[in-house]
N, C-alpha and C positions, 0 to 999 in steps of 0.2 A: 473307230476301230483301226487297227493298223495292218498291214499284209506285209509279211517279210518278202523282199526280192530274193532272186535266185543266189544264194551262197556269200555274196560280200557283207551281209550283215546289215546294210542300209534299210530302212523302212520306209515307205511313203504313206502318206496320210489318205485314207479313202474318205473322200470328202462328200458332201451332199448329192450333188447331181453329177459332178465329174470326179475322176481320180487324177491327182497330179502324181504320175507315176516316174518320177525322174531316175530313180535306181534302175529299173527295167530299162529305160530308154538308154542311160548311160553304158549298161551293160551290153546292151545290143552292139556297141562299137567293138567288142571284143578285146578291150585293152587289159594288159596284166595287171594285178590287184595294185601294186605302187602307182602306176600311172593313173589307173581308175580314182584312188583315192586323191591323188594331187589334183586331178580335174574337179572332182567332186567338190572339194574343199575351195578352189577357185572360183567355181561356178555356183553350183546349188546349195552349198552349205555357206557361201559368202553371205553376209548381211546385205550386201548390194542387190542380191537378188530380190529380197523384199522392198528394198528403196526402189527398184526398177518398177514395181507395182504401184508405186506412187505416182510414176509418171512425170517426174520434175526435171528429167534429162532427156537427151534424144538417145534413141536405141544404141547410136554407136557409141556414145560415152559410157554406157553400161557394159558393152562387149570389152571396150579398151580397158576398163577396170578390172574385169575378169581376167583379161590377157596379161594385166600387169602383175596379177597374183600368180600366175605360173607362165611366164614369158616364154619358157622352153617349149609350152605346148601351144604357141599362139595359132597354128594352123588348125589343129584338132580344137581348140575352143571356138574358133570363128565358124567352124562346121556344126559342132554342137549347139551354138547359139541360132545359127540359120534355121536348123531343124528342130528347135525345142519347142515349137508347138507340138511336137509327137507326144510329148510328156502328158498331154491332156487326153484323158480315156473317158468318153461318155459313158455313165452308168447305165446300164440294160434298161432300167425302171424310168429314167428321167422323164421322159415326155409323157409317157403314160400316167405317171403319177401327177404330173402337173396338171395335164388335162382331167383327171379325176378330181383333183381338189377344186379346179375350176367348175366342173358340173355340179359340185357340192355347194357352189356359192362363194367360195373362198376368193378374196383378191390376193394375188400372188407378186411379190416383189423380190427381187434379186438385189444382195448387197455383197458384192464380191471385190475381194483384192485380186486385181488382174491388170497386166502390162497391155500397152497399146500394141505392142507387137504380137502379143499372143491373141489379142482380139482379132486382129486384122487377118490372122492365119488359121483362127479357129472358129470363126464366127458361124460358118456354115454348119459345123459340126454341132454346134449348139441349137438345134432345132427347136428345144423347147422355150426358146426366148419369144418365140412369135404368140405363146399362149400367155405370157406374163401381162402384168398391169403396169409395170415400171420396172426400171432397174438403175441401179448406181454401180458403176465399175471405178475402182479407186483411182485408175489413170486419168479417168475424165474431171474427177474432182479435186485431184491433188491432195486426197486425203486416204486414210487407210486403216483397216481394224486392226487392232482393238480400240482405236482412239475413238472417244466420244463423238467428235465432230461429223464423222462420216455417217453415224446413225441419225444425228440430228439434221444433216442434209437429206437423208432419205424421207425421216418424217416431216420435213417442212415441205420438200418438193411435192409430195403426193398427198398433204394434208391427212397424215395418219396420227392416230392417237395413242400413245405409248400403252395405256392401259387396256386398249382394244387390240393390240397386236401380239403375236407370238413370234419368236426368233428361232429358228432351227439352225444350228451350227455344229461343227464337229470339234471345234476349237473352245477350250474353257474359258480362256481369256476373252473371247468375244461375247460368249453368254454371259459372263460377269459384267460386262459393259452394259449390256443390253438390260440386265437386271438392275444395276445403279440407274438407270434411265427410266425404269418403270414398265420396260417391256417384260412380258413374261418369256424367258428362254428355254428352250426345249434342247437339251444335249443331244445331237445326232450320233447314234452308235450304229 
């Protein structure tokens, strides 16, 4: 499901356990529309952002790539990137839901596209992680959803059987990958 941000027309995905609310975060800087759009294109809409989740380069190399896309806003982009973990907002129900599923006997595993920098600066906010049975974050394994290899890494690491597993995700492509691998996908809405 999508949530409209305030006034500039961007949407952010309301994800399963956290929201990635970059439009609201970027709007908090109060930039005029033209500057907002240029920075949004250089950083958050830039394909390099997704590459960052794969963790193949050092953080400064990603920041440099964002600056290169809009060099006139170098200072602003560096500040936006320094504070980028503010984009991650924990869903109110996340910890309660994980605890409830655990009490019902389910084993819970996290499979997430996430950068090292974001993890280093949001780990304390992700209190639900202490209740999960395992996790794979893309930056750690240098793999990324929707590619099959990251799903296979999760299954192999934790000895999971596809036919006994379900996969909840807000992204249609990720659910299709799960389906191809024999995992029952549940689109999260």
